Backbone as CSV, one residue per row, in Angstrom:
resi,resn,N_x,N_y,N_z,CA_x,CA_y,CA_z,C_x,C_y,C_z
1,MET,138.529,102.007,-98.624,139.297,100.960,-99.260,138.900,99.610,-98.667
2,THR,138.920,98.614,-99.533,138.584,97.264,-99.080,139.784,96.327,-99.106
3,SER,140.847,96.720,-99.829,142.049,95.891,-99.867,143.215,96.730,-100.371
4,ILE,144.408,96.148,-100.239,145.605,96.798,-100.753,146.533,95.719,-101.301
5,THR,147.192,96.019,-102.404,148.174,95.122,-103.000,149.464,95.911,-103.178
6,ILE,150.562,95.351,-102.683,151.868,95.977,-102.809,152.700,95.126,-103.750
7,GLY,153.242,95.744,-104.792,154.057,95.035,-105.771,155.542,95.164,-105.467
8,VAL,156.259,94.046,-105.625,157.702,94.008,-105.408,158.364,93.435,-106.652
9,PRO,159.292,94.178,-107.267,159.965,93.666,-108.460,161.013,92.610,-108.114
10,VAL,161.015,91.520,-108.886,161.996,90.445,-108.730,162.543,90.082,-110.104
11,SER,163.722,89.473,-110.125,164.327,89.111,-111.405,164.249,87.620,-111.719
12,ASP,163.789,86.807,-110.769,163.692,85.362,-110.962,162.461,84.880,-110.187
13,MET,161.344,84.692,-110.890,160.082,84.374,-110.225,160.140,83.063,-109.453
14,ALA,160.746,82.033,-110.006,160.803,80.743,-109.307,161.545,80.887,-107.974
15,LYS,162.678,81.546,-108.000,163.454,81.767,-106.778,162.680,82.652,-105.800
16,ALA,162.037,83.681,-106.308,161.275,84.606,-105.463,160.115,83.889,-104.777
17,LYS,159.380,83.066,-105.521,158.251,82.345,-104.933,158.717,81.468,-103.779
18,THR,159.781,80.717,-103.990,160.304,79.827,-102.955,160.738,80.617,-101.730
19,TRP,161.480,81.697,-101.945,162.003,82.496,-100.832,160.868,83.150,-100.038
20,TYR,159.895,83.733,-100.728,158.794,84.407,-100.039,157.833,83.422,-99.362
21,ILE,157.705,82.222,-99.884,156.908,81.201,-99.193,157.561,80.874,-97.847
22,ILE,158.891,80.774,-97.810,159.604,80.546,-96.553,159.407,81.742,-95.626
23,LEU,159.550,82.948,-96.150,159.411,84.153,-95.335,158.011,84.277,-94.742
24,LEU,157.008,84.108,-95.562,155.632,84.382,-95.149,154.916,83.192,-94.531
25,GLY,155.445,81.998,-94.714,154.772,80.809,-94.190,153.556,80.464,-95.033
26,ALA,152.700,79.640,-94.480,151.498,79.197,-95.199,150.541,80.370,-95.346
27,THR,150.178,80.652,-96.553,149.257,81.741,-96.846,148.583,81.453,-98.187
28,LYS,147.467,82.096,-98.439,146.778,81.932,-99.715,147.622,82.571,-100.820
29,THR,147.782,81.853,-101.937,148.541,82.378,-103.077,147.724,82.232,-104.353
30,ILE,148.002,83.125,-105.294,147.410,83.024,-106.627,148.439,83.492,-107.647
31,GLN,148.272,83.048,-108.873,149.073,83.555,-109.986,148.080,84.029,-111.049
32,PRO,147.667,85.320,-110.963,146.608,85.816,-111.835,146.998,85.901,-113.308
33,VAL,148.271,86.165,-113.577,148.785,86.245,-114.947,150.235,85.777,-114.924
34,PRO,150.796,85.431,-116.076,152.213,85.050,-116.085,153.080,86.183,-115.518
35,ASN,154.147,85.831,-114.839,155.111,86.769,-114.271,154.586,87.591,-113.096
36,VAL,153.449,87.186,-112.537,152.908,87.822,-111.338,152.452,86.711,-110.393
37,PHE,152.883,86.814,-109.136,152.506,85.833,-108.127,152.129,86.607,-106.872
38,GLU,151.001,86.242,-106.239,150.501,87.013,-105.115,150.296,86.157,-103.866
39,PHE,150.566,86.786,-102.720,150.348,86.186,-101.408,149.334,87.039,-100.668
40,GLU,148.316,86.419,-100.090,147.410,87.160,-99.226,147.987,87.103,-97.810
41,ILE,148.516,88.216,-97.353,149.155,88.297,-96.042,148.101,88.212,-94.940
42,SER,147.044,88.955,-95.096,145.866,88.891,-94.236,144.687,89.341,-95.103
43,LYS,143.486,89.196,-94.605,142.310,89.478,-95.431,142.404,90.864,-96.067
44,GLY,142.440,90.880,-97.392,142.475,92.131,-98.134,143.841,92.756,-98.301
45,PHE,144.901,92.109,-97.807,146.252,92.641,-97.915,147.112,91.653,-98.688
46,TRP,147.527,92.052,-99.894,148.249,91.179,-100.813,149.657,91.695,-101.089
47,LEU,150.605,90.766,-101.173,151.959,91.059,-101.627,152.098,90.428,-103.001
48,GLN,152.472,91.240,-103.970,152.547,90.799,-105.363,153.998,90.825,-105.826
49,LEU,154.512,89.669,-106.245,155.837,89.590,-106.861,155.663,89.805,-108.355
50,ILE,156.504,90.659,-108.929,156.386,90.987,-110.348,157.736,90.776,-111.013
51,GLU,157.764,89.904,-112.013,158.982,89.709,-112.805,158.772,90.428,-114.132
52,ASP,159.438,91.565,-114.283,159.257,92.409,-115.468,160.577,93.129,-115.729
53,PRO,161.181,92.921,-116.894,162.469,93.562,-117.179,162.411,95.093,-117.125
54,ALA,161.215,95.669,-117.265,161.075,97.125,-117.204,161.171,97.655,-115.774
55,LEU,161.023,96.772,-114.791,161.120,97.163,-113.388,162.472,96.735,-112.843
56,LYS,163.039,97.515,-111.973,164.346,97.185,-111.416,164.177,96.408,-110.119
57,ALA,164.535,95.132,-110.137,164.503,94.322,-108.920,165.431,94.950,-107.897
58,GLY,164.985,94.969,-106.663,165.787,95.533,-105.599,165.357,96.930,-105.179
59,ASP,164.397,97.521,-105.875,163.935,98.868,-105.539,162.802,98.879,-104.521
60,GLY,162.331,97.695,-104.111,161.201,97.625,-103.183,161.617,97.787,-101.727
61,THR,160.675,98.243,-100.917,160.855,98.336,-99.472,159.600,97.780,-98.817
62,LEU,159.765,96.795,-97.942,158.647,96.180,-97.243,158.951,96.104,-95.755
63,ARG,157.956,96.420,-94.957,158.092,96.292,-93.505,156.941,95.442,-92.998
64,PHE,157.278,94.423,-92.214,156.276,93.488,-91.710,156.139,93.650,-90.202
65,GLY,154.953,94.025,-89.753,154.682,94.109,-88.324,154.440,92.721,-87.752
66,VAL,155.074,92.432,-86.635,154.934,91.125,-85.983,154.613,91.319,-84.496
67,LYS,154.029,90.291,-83.888,153.695,90.352,-82.463,154.922,90.119,-81.586
68,ASP,155.817,89.209,-82.031,156.991,88.834,-81.237,158.202,88.799,-82.159
69,ILE,158.980,89.859,-82.156,160.089,89.988,-83.098,161.176,88.938,-82.868
70,GLU,161.440,88.578,-81.601,162.445,87.547,-81.339,162.020,86.199,-81.921
71,ALA,160.754,85.839,-81.719,160.255,84.561,-82.235,160.299,84.543,-83.761
72,GLU,159.913,85.629,-84.387,159.920,85.672,-85.863,161.344,85.646,-86.396
73,LYS,162.244,86.361,-85.766,163.645,86.342,-86.189,164.218,84.931,-86.059
74,SER,163.893,84.230,-84.982,164.346,82.846,-84.796,163.769,81.924,-85.856
75,ARG,162.476,82.081,-86.151,161.836,81.247,-87.185,162.540,81.433,-88.517
76,LEU,162.851,82.678,-88.871,163.518,82.945,-90.143,164.933,82.382,-90.158
77,ALA,165.648,82.493,-89.045,167.006,81.936,-88.970,166.989,80.430,-89.185
78,ILE,166.043,79.748,-88.565,165.910,78.300,-88.749,165.622,77.967,-90.209
79,ALA,164.878,78.842,-90.884,164.539,78.629,-92.300,165.655,79.067,-93.241
80,GLY,166.749,79.608,-92.693,167.887,79.995,-93.520,167.859,81.436,-94.007
81,ILE,167.009,82.262,-93.431,166.936,83.675,-93.812,167.636,84.490,-92.731
82,SER,168.711,85.153,-93.118,169.496,85.941,-92.182,168.870,87.320,-91.997
83,VAL,168.656,87.679,-90.735,168.038,88.947,-90.370,168.996,89.698,-89.463
84,GLY,169.086,91.005,-89.626,170.004,91.819,-88.836,169.647,91.896,-87.363
85,LYS,170.497,92.575,-86.632,170.343,92.763,-85.187,169.074,93.569,-84.892
86,ILE,168.411,93.213,-83.804,167.225,93.955,-83.381,167.669,95.279,-82.773
87,GLN,167.081,96.346,-83.291,167.343,97.692,-82.786,166.066,98.213,-82.138
88,GLU,166.205,99.199,-81.260,165.026,99.718,-80.573,165.023,101.235,-80.539
89,VAL,163.868,101.791,-80.822,163.599,103.192,-80.556,162.795,103.156,-79.251
90,PRO,163.413,103.537,-78.126,162.781,103.356,-76.816,161.344,103.874,-76.746
91,GLY,160.482,102.980,-76.263,159.083,103.329,-76.085,158.255,103.389,-77.353
92,VAL,158.879,103.105,-78.509,158.163,103.235,-79.780,158.120,101.926,-80.569
93,ILE,159.307,101.432,-80.961,159.349,100.303,-81.889,160.658,99.540,-81.733
94,ARG,160.614,98.236,-82.035,161.798,97.398,-82.170,161.803,96.908,-83.603
95,LEU,162.959,96.887,-84.258,163.003,96.463,-85.654,164.329,95.815,-85.996
96,CYS,164.304,95.014,-87.060,165.527,94.446,-87.620,165.371,94.428,-89.139
97,ARG,166.478,94.669,-89.804,166.476,94.820,-91.261,167.136,93.619,-91.942
98,PHE,166.727,93.386,-93.206,167.331,92.352,-94.041,166.932,92.623,-95.481
99,THR,167.422,91.822,-96.403,167.053,91.964,-97.811,166.611,90.617,-98.353
100,ASP,165.828,90.686,-99.431,165.493,89.451,-100.129,166.617,89.154,-101.123
101,PRO,166.580,88.026,-101.836,167.661,87.676,-102.751,167.843,88.654,-103.912
102,PHE,166.931,89.590,-104.084,166.978,90.519,-105.213,167.389,91.925,-104.784
103,GLY,167.646,92.096,-103.482,168.086,93.383,-102.968,166.975,94.273,-102.438
104,ASN,165.717,93.802,-102.481,164.638,94.582,-101.904,164.862,94.697,-100.402
105,LYS,164.611,95.885,-99.852,164.841,96.144,-98.436,163.619,95.730,-97.621
106,LEU,163.840,94.859,-96.628,162.772,94.374,-95.775,163.116,94.630,-94.320
107,SER,162.109,94.661,-93.489,162.346,94.719,-92.053,161.163,94.114,-91.321
108,LEU,161.466,93.623,-90.138,160.433,93.198,-89.194,160.344,94.295,-88.157
109,TYR,159.147,94.571,-87.685,159.028,95.537,-86.588,157.957,95.088,-85.608
110,GLN,158.173,95.489,-84.366,157.231,95.213,-83.294,156.994,96.520,-82.557
111,GLU,155.761,96.925,-82.506,155.428,98.133,-81.763,155.554,97.853,-80.270
112,ILE,156.047,98.831,-79.538,156.203,98.689,-78.085,154.995,99.269,-77.394
């Protein structure tokens, strides 16, 4: 494989674009077709927002690996994105959960 694209259903593309730009920070974006907007998270890894009445917004699950979970949680709080309490599986992972405005389940995680 040379790349991967993960699609997330949303019900309001304008709101979704704004919210995910805050979440992801500065990143390469494209809009290949109407009702689809994509973020390149890292080389070859794309997050695709899809506004389609046939898809149920809120059914997505995304987990973002970060180097420093406290710093990322603080950055999101400053940007107005509420993230849950950091939990730990001792010796394995630290994570915190939250949702986007459409009910999609998200989490940040940091490997220990």
